[in-house]
C-alpha positions in Angstrom: 171.9 118.4 55.3 174.8 120.8 54.6 174.5 124.1 56.4 177.0 126.9 55.4 177.4 130.6 56.1 177.7 133.0 53.2 177.8 136.8 53.1 176.0 139.0 50.5 177.6 138.5 47.1 179.2 135.1 48.0 178.3 132.0 46.1 177.9 128.2 46.4 178.9 126.0 43.5 176.6 123.0 42.9 178.2 119.9 41.3 181.8 119.5 40.0 183.7 122.8 40.4 185.4 122.3 37.0 182.0 122.0 35.3 179.3 123.1 37.8 175.7 122.1 37.5 174.7 125.5 38.9 175.5 128.4 41.2 173.6 129.9 44.1 174.5 133.4 45.1 173.4 135.5 48.1 172.1 138.5 46.2 170.7 140.7 49.0 170.3 140.5 52.8 167.8 143.0 54.1 166.6 142.6 57.7 165.2 139.1 58.1 165.0 138.5 54.3 167.6 136.9 52.1 167.3 137.1 48.3 169.1 134.2 46.5 170.1 134.1 42.8 170.1 130.8 41.1 172.1 130.2 37.9 171.2 126.8 36.4 170.6 125.5 32.8 167.0 126.0 31.7 166.4 122.2 31.7 167.1 122.0 35.5 163.9 122.6 37.4 164.3 125.0 40.4 161.2 125.5 42.7 160.3 126.9 46.1 159.4 124.1 48.5 155.6 125.0 48.5 155.5 125.1 44.7 157.3 121.7 44.5 154.9 120.1 46.9 151.9 121.5 44.9 153.4 120.0 41.7 153.7 116.6 43.4 150.2 116.8 44.8 148.8 117.7 41.4 150.6 114.8 39.8 149.3 112.3 42.4 145.7 113.6 42.4 143.3 111.6 40.1 142.2 113.6 37.1 138.7 115.2 37.2 137.8 113.3 34.0 138.2 110.1 36.0 135.5 111.1 38.4 132.8 112.1 35.9 130.1 109.6 35.2 127.6 109.6 32.3 124.1 110.6 33.2 121.9 107.5 33.7 119.3 106.8 31.1 115.8 106.8 32.2 
């Protein structure tokens, strides 16, 4: 894991500097909160960790339709 220090307004370039995949900027630091700005092409998915974990869990969970059984005749 790369750990760097940035001040408000400073950026991190992701990918090749000549043709970057995206940019992450420290937008605002207020108390113990840091607001980041992400500039990536629309086709690049960017998610918070908890959202990404939920997406993976939803993809791994069996569909509800797979659990439904027809009512038995009788």
